[in-house]
C-alpha positions as CSV (number, residue, x, y, z in Angstrom):
1,X,-38.8,-17.5,-33.3
2,X,-39.1,-19.9,-36.4
3,X,-41.7,-21.8,-37.4
4,X,-41.7,-25.4,-38.6
5,X,-44.2,-27.0,-40.6
6,X,-42.8,-30.4,-40.0
7,X,-44.2,-31.5,-36.9
8,X,-47.7,-31.2,-37.1
9,X,-48.3,-28.1,-37.2
10,X,-50.9,-26.9,-39.2
11,X,-53.0,-24.4,-37.3
12,X,-49.4,-22.1,-37.9
13,X,-49.4,-23.3,-41.8
14,X,-52.9,-22.7,-42.5
15,X,-52.3,-19.0,-40.7
16,X,-49.5,-18.2,-43.0
17,X,-50.9,-20.1,-46.3
18,X,-53.6,-19.0,-48.6
19,X,-56.6,-21.4,-48.7
20,X,-55.0,-23.5,-52.4
21,X,-51.9,-23.5,-50.4
22,X,-52.4,-25.1,-47.3
23,X,-54.1,-27.7,-49.3
24,X,-50.8,-28.1,-51.5
25,X,-47.9,-27.8,-48.5
26,X,-50.4,-30.6,-46.5
27,X,-50.2,-33.2,-49.6
28,X,-46.3,-32.4,-49.9
29,X,-46.0,-32.7,-46.4
30,X,-46.8,-35.5,-46.6
31,X,-43.8,-37.1,-48.6
32,X,-42.1,-36.0,-45.5
33,X,-42.8,-37.3,-42.7
34,X,-40.6,-39.4,-41.9
35,X,-37.9,-37.0,-43.3
36,X,-35.6,-35.3,-40.4
37,X,-36.3,-31.5,-41.4
38,X,-32.6,-30.5,-40.1
39,X,-31.2,-32.5,-43.2
40,X,-33.2,-31.1,-45.6
41,X,-30.5,-27.2,-46.1
42,X,-32.6,-25.2,-47.3
43,X,-31.3,-22.0,-49.0
44,X,-33.2,-19.5,-50.5
45,X,-31.0,-18.8,-53.8
46,X,-32.9,-15.6,-55.1
47,X,-36.2,-13.5,-54.8
48,X,-38.3,-11.2,-56.9
49,X,-40.6,-8.5,-55.7
50,X,-43.3,-7.2,-57.6
51,X,-46.0,-5.5,-55.7
52,X,-48.0,-7.6,-53.7
53,X,-46.5,-11.0,-55.3
54,X,-43.1,-12.1,-54.2
55,X,-41.2,-15.4,-55.4
56,X,-38.4,-17.1,-53.9
57,X,-36.3,-19.5,-55.4
58,X,-35.0,-22.1,-53.1
59,X,-32.9,-25.3,-53.2
60,X,-32.8,-28.6,-51.0
61,X,-31.0,-31.5,-50.3
62,X,-34.2,-33.4,-51.6
63,X,-34.2,-31.9,-55.1
64,X,-31.0,-31.2,-57.6
65,X,-33.9,-28.8,-59.4
66,X,-34.2,-25.3,-57.6
67,X,-38.0,-24.8,-56.5
68,X,-39.8,-21.6,-56.9
69,X,-43.2,-20.5,-54.2
70,X,-44.9,-17.9,-54.1
71,X,-45.7,-15.0,-51.4
72,X,-49.2,-13.1,-51.9
73,X,-50.0,-10.2,-50.0
74,X,-53.6,-11.3,-48.1
75,X,-55.1,-9.4,-45.1
76,X,-52.1,-7.6,-44.6
77,X,-50.1,-10.8,-44.4
78,X,-47.6,-12.4,-46.5
79,X,-49.1,-15.8,-47.2
80,X,-47.5,-18.9,-49.4
81,X,-49.4,-19.3,-52.3
82,X,-48.5,-22.7,-54.3
83,X,-51.1,-22.1,-56.6
84,X,-49.6,-21.3,-60.2
85,X,-46.3,-19.9,-58.8
86,X,-44.8,-20.3,-62.4
87,X,-47.4,-18.7,-64.2
88,X,-46.0,-15.3,-64.2
89,X,-42.8,-15.8,-62.1
90,X,-39.3,-14.3,-63.1
91,X,-37.3,-17.1,-62.6
């Protein structure tokens, strides 16, 4: 079952993000509260894995410039980490 972070599902979002990532995603989510997530057209363009870090390059209809987010493995679970994905990413 897919999980949506677009409909006030903060507990699930917190479970799948680092502490810094959670705070940042809450701020980003506030920007899109009125948006219809089904019209987002989220697409993964590329991904790169390096041990316990994975970078995801993606596009949406909201921004013509592709974005990048980072996943880190924490407590045997992959979590979104919004803190500095550009610091050492391959994209």
